VOKOLVEX-80655 format. One record per residue (C-alpha): residue number from 1; residue in one letter; x, y, z. Coordinates in Angstrom, 1 decimal, padded with zeros to 4 digits. Last residue first. Layout:
<pts>
{pt NUM; a; {X; Y; Z}}
...
</pts>
This chain:
<pts>
{pt 462; x; {116.9; 108.9; 124.3}}
{pt 461; x; {117.0; 106.3; 127.1}}
{pt 460; x; {120.4; 105.8; 128.7}}
{pt 459; x; {122.8; 102.9; 129.2}}
{pt 458; x; {125.6; 101.9; 131.6}}
{pt 457; x; {127.9; 099.0; 130.6}}
{pt 456; x; {127.3; 095.7; 132.2}}
{pt 455; x; {126.0; 093.8; 129.2}}
{pt 454; x; {124.1; 090.6; 128.6}}
{pt 453; x; {121.4; 090.3; 131.2}}
{pt 452; x; {120.6; 093.9; 131.1}}
{pt 451; x; {119.3; 096.2; 133.8}}
{pt 450; x; {122.6; 095.9; 135.7}}
{pt 449; x; {123.2; 099.7; 136.2}}
{pt 448; x; {120.5; 102.4; 136.7}}
{pt 447; x; {119.3; 104.3; 133.7}}
{pt 446; x; {120.1; 107.9; 132.7}}
{pt 445; x; {117.1; 109.5; 130.9}}
{pt 444; x; {117.8; 111.7; 127.9}}
{pt 443; x; {115.1; 114.3; 126.9}}
{pt 442; x; {113.7; 116.2; 124.0}}
{pt 441; x; {116.4; 115.6; 121.4}}
{pt 440; x; {115.8; 116.9; 117.9}}
{pt 439; x; {116.6; 120.5; 118.4}}
{pt 438; x; {118.5; 120.8; 115.1}}
{pt 437; x; {121.5; 122.0; 117.1}}
{pt 436; x; {121.3; 118.8; 119.2}}
{pt 435; x; {121.4; 116.6; 116.0}}
{pt 434; x; {124.3; 118.7; 114.7}}
{pt 433; x; {126.3; 118.3; 117.9}}
{pt 432; x; {125.7; 114.5; 118.0}}
{pt 431; x; {127.1; 114.2; 114.4}}
{pt 430; x; {130.2; 116.2; 115.4}}
{pt 429; x; {130.7; 114.1; 118.5}}
{pt 428; x; {130.5; 110.9; 116.4}}
{pt 427; x; {133.1; 112.1; 114.0}}
{pt 426; x; {135.5; 112.9; 116.8}}
{pt 425; x; {134.2; 113.0; 120.3}}
{pt 424; x; {132.3; 110.5; 122.5}}
{pt 423; x; {130.4; 112.1; 125.5}}
{pt 422; x; {126.7; 111.0; 125.2}}
{pt 421; x; {127.3; 108.1; 122.8}}
{pt 420; x; {129.3; 106.4; 125.5}}
{pt 419; x; {126.1; 106.1; 127.6}}
{pt 418; x; {125.0; 103.1; 125.5}}
{pt 417; x; {121.6; 103.7; 123.8}}
{pt 416; x; {118.1; 102.6; 124.4}}
{pt 415; x; {115.4; 104.1; 122.1}}
{pt 414; x; {112.5; 106.5; 121.9}}
{pt 413; x; {111.6; 108.1; 118.6}}
{pt 412; x; {108.8; 110.6; 117.9}}
{pt 411; x; {106.9; 111.5; 114.7}}
{pt 410; x; {105.5; 114.9; 113.7}}
{pt 409; x; {107.1; 115.0; 110.2}}
{pt 408; x; {107.1; 111.1; 110.1}}
{pt 407; x; {110.2; 109.4; 111.4}}
{pt 406; x; {112.3; 106.9; 109.4}}
{pt 405; x; {115.3; 109.2; 108.8}}
{pt 404; x; {115.6; 109.9; 112.5}}
{pt 403; x; {115.7; 106.3; 113.5}}
{pt 402; x; {118.4; 105.5; 110.9}}
{pt 401; x; {120.4; 108.6; 112.1}}
{pt 400; x; {120.4; 107.1; 115.6}}
{pt 399; x; {121.4; 103.7; 114.3}}
{pt 398; x; {124.3; 105.1; 112.4}}
{pt 397; x; {125.2; 107.1; 115.5}}
{pt 396; x; {125.7; 103.9; 117.5}}
{pt 395; x; {127.5; 102.1; 114.6}}
{pt 394; x; {131.0; 102.0; 116.2}}
{pt 393; x; {134.4; 100.9; 114.8}}
{pt 392; x; {133.5; 101.7; 111.2}}
{pt 391; x; {133.3; 105.4; 112.1}}
{pt 390; x; {130.0; 107.3; 111.8}}
{pt 389; x; {129.2; 109.0; 108.5}}
{pt 388; x; {127.7; 112.5; 108.8}}
{pt 387; x; {124.5; 114.4; 109.7}}
{pt 386; x; {122.4; 113.4; 106.7}}
{pt 385; x; {123.8; 109.9; 106.7}}
{pt 384; x; {120.4; 108.3; 106.6}}
{pt 383; x; {119.6; 109.9; 103.2}}
{pt 382; x; {122.3; 107.6; 101.6}}
{pt 381; x; {124.0; 110.0; 099.1}}
{pt 380; x; {127.4; 109.2; 100.5}}
{pt 379; x; {126.9; 105.7; 099.4}}
{pt 378; x; {126.7; 102.7; 101.8}}
{pt 377; x; {128.8; 099.6; 101.8}}
{pt 376; x; {131.9; 101.6; 102.7}}
{pt 375; x; {130.3; 102.3; 106.1}}
{pt 374; x; {131.1; 098.8; 107.2}}
{pt 373; x; {129.9; 098.0; 110.8}}
{pt 372; x; {131.3; 097.4; 114.2}}
{pt 371; x; {128.8; 097.4; 117.1}}
{pt 370; x; {129.0; 099.8; 120.0}}
{pt 369; x; {125.6; 098.8; 121.4}}
{pt 368; x; {123.1; 096.5; 119.5}}
{pt 367; x; {119.9; 098.5; 118.9}}
{pt 366; x; {117.1; 098.8; 121.5}}
{pt 365; x; {114.3; 100.3; 119.5}}
{pt 364; x; {111.0; 102.3; 119.3}}
{pt 363; x; {110.2; 104.5; 116.4}}
{pt 362; x; {106.8; 106.1; 116.6}}
{pt 361; x; {104.7; 107.9; 114.0}}
{pt 360; x; {106.6; 106.1; 111.2}}
{pt 359; x; {107.8; 107.3; 107.9}}
{pt 358; x; {108.4; 104.2; 105.8}}
{pt 357; x; {110.0; 104.8; 102.4}}
{pt 356; x; {113.2; 102.8; 102.9}}
{pt 355; x; {111.3; 099.9; 104.7}}
{pt 354; x; {113.5; 096.9; 104.1}}
{pt 353; x; {116.7; 098.7; 104.8}}
{pt 352; x; {119.4; 096.4; 103.5}}
{pt 351; x; {122.9; 097.7; 104.4}}
{pt 350; x; {122.5; 099.1; 107.9}}
{pt 349; x; {119.2; 097.4; 108.8}}
{pt 348; x; {120.5; 093.9; 108.1}}
{pt 347; x; {117.6; 091.9; 106.8}}
{pt 346; x; {114.6; 089.7; 107.7}}
{pt 345; x; {111.1; 091.3; 107.7}}
{pt 344; x; {108.4; 091.8; 110.3}}
{pt 343; x; {105.3; 093.3; 108.7}}
{pt 342; x; {102.2; 093.4; 111.0}}
{pt 341; x; {099.7; 091.3; 112.8}}
{pt 340; x; {099.3; 091.4; 116.6}}
{pt 339; x; {097.0; 088.8; 118.1}}
{pt 338; x; {099.1; 088.6; 121.2}}
{pt 337; x; {100.2; 084.9; 120.6}}
{pt 336; x; {100.8; 085.9; 116.9}}
{pt 335; x; {103.2; 088.7; 118.0}}
{pt 334; x; {105.3; 086.3; 120.1}}
{pt 333; x; {105.3; 083.7; 117.3}}
{pt 332; x; {106.5; 086.3; 114.9}}
{pt 331; x; {109.2; 087.4; 117.2}}
{pt 330; x; {110.6; 083.9; 117.9}}
{pt 329; x; {110.7; 083.4; 114.1}}
{pt 328; x; {112.5; 086.7; 113.7}}
{pt 327; x; {115.0; 085.6; 116.3}}
{pt 326; x; {115.9; 082.5; 114.2}}
{pt 325; x; {116.5; 084.7; 111.2}}
{pt 324; x; {118.8; 087.2; 113.0}}
{pt 323; x; {119.0; 090.5; 111.1}}
{pt 322; x; {115.7; 091.9; 112.4}}
{pt 321; x; {113.3; 094.4; 110.9}}
{pt 320; x; {109.9; 095.4; 112.2}}
{pt 319; x; {106.8; 097.3; 111.1}}
{pt 318; x; {103.7; 097.5; 113.3}}
{pt 317; x; {100.4; 099.2; 112.3}}
{pt 316; x; {098.0; 100.0; 115.2}}
{pt 315; x; {094.2; 099.6; 115.1}}
{pt 314; x; {094.1; 096.1; 116.6}}
{pt 313; x; {095.0; 097.6; 120.0}}
{pt 312; x; {091.6; 099.4; 120.1}}
{pt 311; x; {091.8; 102.0; 122.7}}
{pt 310; x; {090.8; 101.9; 126.4}}
{pt 309; x; {094.0; 103.3; 127.8}}
{pt 308; x; {095.2; 100.0; 129.1}}
{pt 307; x; {094.5; 098.4; 125.8}}
{pt 306; x; {096.5; 101.0; 123.9}}
{pt 305; x; {099.4; 100.6; 126.2}}
{pt 304; x; {099.3; 096.8; 125.8}}
{pt 303; x; {099.4; 097.3; 122.0}}
{pt 302; x; {102.6; 099.3; 122.4}}
{pt 301; x; {104.1; 096.8; 125.0}}
{pt 300; x; {103.7; 094.0; 122.5}}
{pt 299; x; {105.3; 096.0; 119.7}}
{pt 298; x; {108.3; 097.0; 121.7}}
{pt 297; x; {108.7; 093.4; 123.0}}
{pt 296; x; {109.0; 092.0; 119.4}}
{pt 295; x; {111.4; 089.1; 120.0}}
{pt 294; x; {114.3; 091.1; 118.5}}
{pt 293; x; {113.0; 094.2; 116.8}}
{pt 292; x; {116.1; 095.8; 115.4}}
{pt 291; x; {114.4; 098.2; 112.9}}
{pt 290; x; {111.5; 098.9; 115.3}}
{pt 289; x; {108.7; 100.8; 113.7}}
{pt 288; x; {105.2; 101.8; 115.1}}
{pt 287; x; {102.6; 103.3; 112.7}}
{pt 286; x; {099.6; 105.0; 114.4}}
{pt 285; x; {096.0; 104.2; 113.7}}
{pt 284; x; {095.1; 104.2; 117.4}}
{pt 283; x; {097.7; 105.8; 119.7}}
{pt 282; x; {101.3; 105.5; 120.9}}
{pt 281; x; {102.2; 107.2; 124.2}}
{pt 280; x; {105.8; 108.2; 123.6}}
{pt 279; x; {106.7; 108.4; 127.3}}
{pt 278; x; {104.6; 105.3; 128.3}}
{pt 277; x; {106.2; 103.3; 125.4}}
{pt 276; x; {109.8; 104.1; 126.5}}
{pt 275; x; {109.0; 103.4; 130.2}}
{pt 274; x; {107.4; 100.0; 129.3}}
{pt 273; x; {110.3; 098.9; 127.2}}
{pt 272; x; {112.8; 099.8; 129.8}}
{pt 271; x; {110.8; 098.0; 132.6}}
{pt 270; x; {110.4; 095.0; 130.3}}
{pt 269; x; {114.1; 094.2; 129.9}}
{pt 268; x; {115.0; 094.1; 126.2}}
{pt 267; x; {115.3; 090.6; 124.7}}
{pt 266; x; {116.4; 089.1; 121.4}}
{pt 265; x; {120.0; 089.9; 120.9}}
{pt 264; x; {120.4; 090.5; 124.7}}
{pt 263; x; {120.2; 086.8; 125.3}}
{pt 262; x; {123.6; 086.2; 123.6}}
{pt 261; x; {125.4; 087.8; 126.5}}
{pt 260; x; {123.8; 085.5; 129.1}}
{pt 259; x; {122.0; 082.6; 127.5}}
{pt 258; x; {120.2; 081.6; 130.7}}
{pt 257; x; {119.0; 085.2; 131.4}}
{pt 256; x; {117.7; 085.6; 127.9}}
{pt 255; x; {116.0; 082.2; 128.4}}
{pt 254; x; {114.3; 083.5; 131.5}}
{pt 253; x; {113.1; 086.7; 129.8}}
{pt 252; x; {111.6; 084.8; 126.9}}
{pt 251; x; {110.0; 082.4; 129.4}}
{pt 250; x; {108.2; 085.2; 131.2}}
{pt 249; x; {106.8; 086.6; 128.0}}
{pt 248; x; {105.6; 083.2; 126.8}}
{pt 247; x; {104.0; 082.5; 130.3}}
{pt 246; x; {102.3; 085.8; 130.5}}
{pt 245; x; {100.9; 085.4; 127.0}}
{pt 244; x; {099.8; 081.9; 127.8}}
{pt 243; x; {097.9; 083.0; 130.9}}
{pt 242; x; {095.7; 085.5; 129.2}}
{pt 241; x; {095.6; 089.0; 130.7}}
{pt 240; x; {097.4; 090.6; 127.8}}
{pt 239; x; {094.9; 089.0; 125.4}}
{pt 238; x; {091.9; 090.6; 127.0}}
{pt 237; x; {089.4; 087.8; 127.5}}
{pt 236; x; {087.5; 085.8; 124.9}}
{pt 235; x; {090.4; 083.5; 124.1}}
{pt 234; x; {090.5; 081.9; 127.5}}
{pt 233; x; {093.6; 079.8; 127.9}}
{pt 232; x; {094.2; 077.2; 130.6}}
{pt 231; x; {097.8; 076.2; 131.0}}
{pt 230; x; {098.2; 072.7; 132.6}}
{pt 229; x; {098.6; 071.1; 129.2}}
{pt 228; x; {101.9; 073.0; 129.1}}
{pt 227; x; {103.4; 070.5; 131.5}}
{pt 226; x; {102.0; 067.5; 129.8}}
{pt 225; x; {103.5; 068.5; 126.4}}
{pt 224; x; {106.8; 069.2; 128.2}}
{pt 223; x; {106.6; 065.6; 129.6}}
{pt 222; x; {106.2; 064.2; 126.1}}
{pt 221; x; {109.3; 066.1; 125.0}}
{pt 220; x; {111.3; 064.7; 128.0}}
{pt 219; x; {109.9; 061.1; 127.4}}
{pt 218; x; {111.2; 061.2; 123.9}}
{pt 217; x; {114.7; 061.9; 125.1}}
{pt 216; x; {116.2; 065.2; 124.0}}
{pt 215; x; {119.4; 065.4; 121.9}}
{pt 214; x; {117.9; 067.8; 119.4}}
{pt 213; x; {117.4; 066.5; 115.8}}
{pt 212; x; {113.9; 065.1; 116.3}}
{pt 211; x; {112.5; 068.3; 117.7}}
{pt 210; x; {114.1; 070.5; 115.0}}
{pt 209; x; {111.0; 071.9; 113.3}}
{pt 208; x; {110.5; 075.3; 115.0}}
{pt 207; x; {107.8; 077.5; 113.6}}
{pt 206; x; {108.4; 080.5; 111.3}}
{pt 205; x; {109.1; 079.0; 107.8}}
{pt 204; x; {105.6; 080.2; 106.6}}
{pt 203; x; {103.7; 081.5; 109.6}}
{pt 202; x; {101.7; 084.6; 108.7}}
{pt 201; x; {100.9; 084.1; 105.0}}
{pt 200; x; {101.4; 080.4; 105.0}}
{pt 199; x; {098.6; 079.5; 107.4}}
{pt 198; x; {097.5; 075.9; 106.5}}
{pt 197; x; {101.0; 074.9; 105.5}}
{pt 196; x; {102.6; 076.5; 108.5}}
{pt 195; x; {100.1; 074.6; 110.8}}
{pt 194; x; {100.8; 071.3; 109.1}}
{pt 193; x; {104.6; 071.8; 109.3}}
{pt 192; x; {104.3; 072.5; 113.1}}
{pt 191; x; {102.1; 069.5; 113.6}}
{pt 190; x; {104.5; 067.2; 111.7}}
{pt 189; x; {107.3; 068.4; 113.9}}
{pt 188; x; {105.2; 067.6; 116.9}}
{pt 187; x; {104.3; 064.1; 115.7}}
{pt 186; x; {108.0; 063.4; 114.9}}
{pt 185; x; {109.0; 064.4; 118.4}}
{pt 184; x; {106.3; 062.1; 119.9}}
{pt 183; x; {108.2; 059.1; 118.3}}
{pt 182; x; {108.7; 057.2; 121.5}}
{pt 181; x; {105.0; 057.5; 122.4}}
{pt 180; x; {103.9; 058.9; 125.8}}
{pt 179; x; {102.8; 062.3; 124.4}}
{pt 178; x; {100.6; 060.8; 121.7}}
{pt 177; x; {097.3; 061.5; 123.4}}
{pt 176; x; {098.6; 065.0; 124.2}}
{pt 175; x; {099.3; 065.5; 120.5}}
{pt 174; x; {095.7; 064.9; 119.5}}
{pt 173; x; {094.5; 067.1; 122.4}}
{pt 172; x; {096.7; 069.9; 121.2}}
{pt 171; x; {095.5; 070.0; 117.6}}
{pt 170; x; {098.3; 069.6; 115.0}}
{pt 169; x; {097.2; 066.4; 113.4}}
{pt 168; x; {093.6; 067.6; 113.1}}
{pt 167; x; {094.6; 070.8; 111.1}}
{pt 166; x; {094.7; 074.1; 113.0}}
{pt 165; x; {093.1; 077.2; 111.3}}
{pt 164; x; {094.7; 080.3; 112.9}}
{pt 163; x; {092.1; 082.7; 114.4}}
{pt 162; x; {092.0; 086.3; 113.1}}
{pt 161; x; {088.1; 086.2; 113.3}}
{pt 160; x; {087.6; 086.0; 109.5}}
{pt 159; x; {090.5; 083.6; 109.3}}
{pt 158; x; {088.6; 081.0; 111.3}}
{pt 157; x; {085.5; 080.7; 109.1}}
{pt 156; x; {087.8; 081.0; 106.1}}
{pt 155; x; {089.6; 077.7; 107.0}}
{pt 154; x; {086.4; 075.7; 106.5}}
{pt 153; x; {086.8; 072.6; 108.7}}
{pt 152; x; {083.7; 073.4; 110.8}}
{pt 151; x; {081.8; 073.8; 107.5}}
{pt 150; x; {082.4; 070.1; 106.7}}
{pt 149; x; {081.1; 069.0; 110.1}}
{pt 148; x; {078.0; 071.2; 109.6}}
{pt 147; x; {077.4; 069.6; 106.2}}
{pt 146; x; {077.6; 066.2; 107.7}}
{pt 145; x; {075.1; 067.1; 110.4}}
{pt 144; x; {072.5; 068.6; 107.9}}
{pt 143; x; {070.4; 071.4; 109.4}}
{pt 142; x; {073.0; 074.2; 109.0}}
{pt 141; x; {072.1; 077.4; 110.9}}
{pt 140; x; {074.4; 080.3; 110.1}}
{pt 139; x; {072.2; 083.2; 109.1}}
{pt 138; x; {068.9; 082.1; 110.5}}
{pt 137; x; {070.2; 081.4; 114.0}}
{pt 136; x; {067.0; 080.2; 115.6}}
{pt 135; x; {067.7; 076.7; 114.4}}
{pt 134; x; {071.0; 076.7; 116.4}}
{pt 133; x; {073.3; 073.9; 115.2}}
{pt 132; x; {075.6; 076.0; 113.0}}
{pt 131; x; {075.9; 078.8; 115.5}}
{pt 130; x; {076.6; 076.5; 118.4}}
{pt 129; x; {079.2; 074.5; 116.4}}
{pt 128; x; {080.8; 077.8; 115.3}}
{pt 127; x; {081.3; 078.9; 118.9}}
{pt 126; x; {082.9; 075.5; 119.7}}
{pt 125; x; {085.2; 075.9; 116.8}}
{pt 124; x; {086.2; 079.4; 118.0}}
{pt 123; x; {087.2; 077.9; 121.4}}
{pt 122; x; {089.1; 075.0; 119.8}}
{pt 121; x; {091.0; 077.2; 117.4}}
{pt 120; x; {092.2; 079.5; 120.2}}
{pt 119; x; {093.2; 076.5; 122.3}}
{pt 118; x; {095.2; 075.2; 119.3}}
{pt 117; x; {096.8; 078.5; 118.6}}
{pt 116; x; {098.0; 078.9; 122.2}}
{pt 115; x; {099.1; 075.4; 122.8}}
{pt 114; x; {101.2; 075.5; 119.6}}
{pt 113; x; {102.7; 078.8; 120.7}}
{pt 112; x; {103.7; 077.3; 124.0}}
{pt 111; x; {105.2; 074.3; 122.2}}
{pt 110; x; {107.3; 076.6; 120.0}}
{pt 109; x; {108.4; 078.5; 123.1}}
{pt 108; x; {109.7; 075.3; 124.6}}
{pt 107; x; {111.4; 074.0; 121.4}}
{pt 106; x; {112.7; 077.4; 120.4}}
{pt 105; x; {114.1; 077.9; 123.8}}
{pt 104; x; {116.0; 074.6; 123.8}}
{pt 103; x; {118.3; 075.7; 121.0}}
{pt 102; x; {119.7; 078.8; 122.6}}
{pt 101; x; {119.4; 077.2; 126.1}}
{pt 100; x; {122.0; 074.6; 125.0}}
{pt 99; x; {120.8; 071.0; 125.7}}
{pt 98; x; {122.6; 069.4; 128.7}}
{pt 97; x; {119.5; 068.6; 130.7}}
{pt 96; x; {116.6; 070.7; 129.7}}
{pt 95; x; {114.0; 068.8; 131.8}}
{pt 94; x; {114.6; 070.9; 134.9}}
{pt 93; x; {114.2; 074.0; 132.8}}
{pt 92; x; {110.6; 073.0; 131.9}}
{pt 91; x; {109.6; 072.3; 135.5}}
{pt 90; x; {111.2; 075.4; 136.9}}
{pt 89; x; {109.7; 077.5; 134.1}}
{pt 88; x; {106.2; 076.1; 134.7}}
{pt 87; x; {106.5; 076.8; 138.5}}
{pt 86; x; {107.8; 080.3; 137.8}}
{pt 85; x; {104.9; 081.1; 135.4}}
{pt 84; x; {102.4; 079.9; 138.0}}
{pt 83; x; {103.9; 081.9; 140.8}}
{pt 82; x; {101.2; 084.6; 140.9}}
{pt 81; x; {098.5; 082.0; 141.4}}
{pt 80; x; {095.6; 084.3; 142.2}}
{pt 79; x; {094.1; 083.6; 145.5}}
{pt 78; x; {091.2; 081.0; 145.4}}
{pt 77; x; {093.1; 078.4; 147.4}}
{pt 76; x; {091.5; 074.9; 147.2}}
{pt 75; x; {088.9; 076.1; 144.7}}
{pt 74; x; {091.5; 077.9; 142.5}}
{pt 73; x; {094.2; 075.3; 143.0}}
{pt 72; x; {092.2; 072.9; 140.9}}
{pt 71; x; {092.8; 075.2; 137.9}}
{pt 70; x; {096.6; 074.8; 138.0}}
{pt 69; x; {096.3; 071.1; 138.4}}
{pt 68; x; {094.3; 070.8; 135.1}}
{pt 67; x; {090.6; 070.1; 135.5}}
{pt 66; x; {089.2; 066.6; 134.9}}
{pt 65; x; {087.9; 066.0; 138.5}}
{pt 64; x; {087.3; 069.7; 139.0}}
{pt 63; x; {084.6; 069.6; 136.3}}
{pt 62; x; {082.4; 067.5; 138.5}}
{pt 61; x; {082.8; 069.7; 141.6}}
{pt 60; x; {082.5; 072.9; 139.6}}
{pt 59; x; {079.4; 071.7; 137.9}}
{pt 58; x; {077.9; 070.8; 141.3}}
{pt 57; x; {078.7; 074.3; 142.6}}
{pt 56; x; {077.2; 075.9; 139.5}}
{pt 55; x; {074.0; 073.8; 139.9}}
{pt 54; x; {073.9; 074.6; 143.6}}
{pt 53; x; {073.8; 078.3; 143.1}}
{pt 52; x; {076.9; 080.2; 144.4}}
{pt 51; x; {076.6; 081.8; 147.8}}
{pt 50; x; {079.2; 079.5; 149.4}}
{pt 49; x; {081.8; 080.7; 146.9}}
{pt 48; x; {081.6; 084.4; 147.8}}
{pt 47; x; {082.2; 086.0; 144.4}}
{pt 46; x; {085.1; 088.4; 143.8}}
{pt 45; x; {084.5; 091.4; 141.7}}
{pt 44; x; {087.8; 093.0; 140.6}}
{pt 43; x; {088.4; 096.8; 140.6}}
{pt 42; x; {090.4; 096.7; 143.9}}
{pt 41; x; {089.1; 093.6; 145.6}}
{pt 40; x; {085.4; 094.1; 145.6}}
{pt 39; x; {083.2; 091.6; 147.3}}
{pt 38; x; {080.3; 089.6; 145.9}}
{pt 37; x; {077.2; 087.9; 147.4}}
{pt 36; x; {075.0; 085.8; 145.1}}
{pt 35; x; {071.2; 085.8; 145.8}}
{pt 34; x; {071.2; 089.6; 145.8}}
{pt 33; x; {068.8; 090.1; 143.0}}
{pt 32; x; {071.5; 091.6; 140.8}}
{pt 31; x; {073.8; 088.7; 141.5}}
{pt 30; x; {071.1; 086.2; 140.5}}
{pt 29; x; {070.3; 088.0; 137.3}}
{pt 28; x; {073.9; 088.1; 136.1}}
{pt 27; x; {075.0; 084.6; 137.1}}
{pt 26; x; {074.5; 082.9; 133.7}}
{pt 25; x; {075.7; 085.9; 131.7}}
{pt 24; x; {078.8; 086.3; 133.9}}
{pt 23; x; {079.7; 082.7; 133.5}}
{pt 22; x; {079.3; 082.8; 129.7}}
{pt 21; x; {081.4; 086.1; 129.6}}
{pt 20; x; {084.2; 084.4; 131.4}}
{pt 19; x; {084.3; 081.7; 128.7}}
{pt 18; x; {083.8; 078.0; 129.3}}
{pt 17; x; {086.1; 075.2; 130.5}}
{pt 16; x; {084.2; 074.8; 133.8}}
{pt 15; x; {087.4; 075.1; 135.7}}
{pt 14; x; {088.7; 078.1; 133.9}}
{pt 13; x; {085.3; 079.8; 133.8}}
{pt 12; x; {085.0; 079.7; 137.6}}
{pt 11; x; {088.5; 081.3; 137.9}}
{pt 10; x; {087.5; 083.9; 135.3}}
{pt 9; x; {084.4; 084.9; 137.1}}
{pt 8; x; {086.4; 085.4; 140.3}}
{pt 7; x; {086.4; 083.2; 143.4}}
{pt 6; x; {086.3; 083.9; 147.2}}
{pt 5; x; {086.2; 081.5; 150.1}}
{pt 4; x; {085.0; 083.2; 153.3}}
{pt 3; x; {087.2; 082.7; 156.3}}
{pt 2; x; {085.4; 081.4; 159.4}}
{pt 1; x; {085.5; 083.7; 162.5}}
</pts>
């Protein structure tokens, strides 16, 4: 029996270079009339390839010649390419050479971000072109060609739809044409500077600009550009399902693994983040706060939770603080890729609380465990020390009181904590006793070992 070749709407869209919705619209009548046969794989409709109209098949054949390698696999083997992130990581990591992972990650993640914002810009630009050139569109039709071209460069037309405006020198196709040049690093740095200048409110001093300084050969940087050119991004689909979001998240985890202990400064294992969010269940119009936000995983998972429960992920306010300036940049890129806009500020949460008046509906955090701190820099009247002042040798209960202070009257906190906080005595034991007596702890979940890349000590979720 001959095996039937199956494709999804998105796989067709990836090869044709159009949105999934455009494919669905074109095929809708033919599917309902039974001309196109479909099968259900779980909740996903899969189209029998041989039942596609000839014009679609011919378009696929023609488009396939110019399609990225990842898209070509769809027709040859229509099963979802679940190893795509691993293949990209293997290729990118192979090019790293002797460059330290802590430096290399900003180069690689910066390029992924650049690909994302460029693809988003291109797709919205194409929509604007159609609107401006359609005589039937009374609101947006512009008869004069030069006036249309000028309007396509109007930054406000992109900002209205939460799309970053990308100057010509920063657009991905422009950079891909320069990938083989010996000064490609200068072109990429120029692109990063141009994007920041065009979008200062969200991206000022965020993007990496050390491509020239790093000991990477020009051909290596050019090859990275070619590698990430394989990623196809559909800005019309659910952001969590887009390929670039998956790749960025996967790469963050891999870099955390490569950096070992240092990696824990910006990455919390996704299973822990997912469990915390699913227990707290954030909702629309809620305020989510993470005072040690790292790369922003708590925020990403919170918006993902809303999407999975058919709520508007844009209707959530996120507030973050992080003491490491380079990690903040990584976080802001991560949030921008997901379309999450909030306040993420630099500062040490112990001594420089950037949100003293914030009372959040949800506090989600993975603070540094057993860290030393200086209680003498705070006054006894600091409202966060309501249950007592922890010793300088361990800030665990400083963090816990910080979380409590920032909760709204009906707010809830969920955080990762070293197991030592469960049994320690002295000042910390007395603070813990007061917190328990005030009935503030609902549940503590013991976690299995070896969840973290950076530490081996056991942890719990509070």
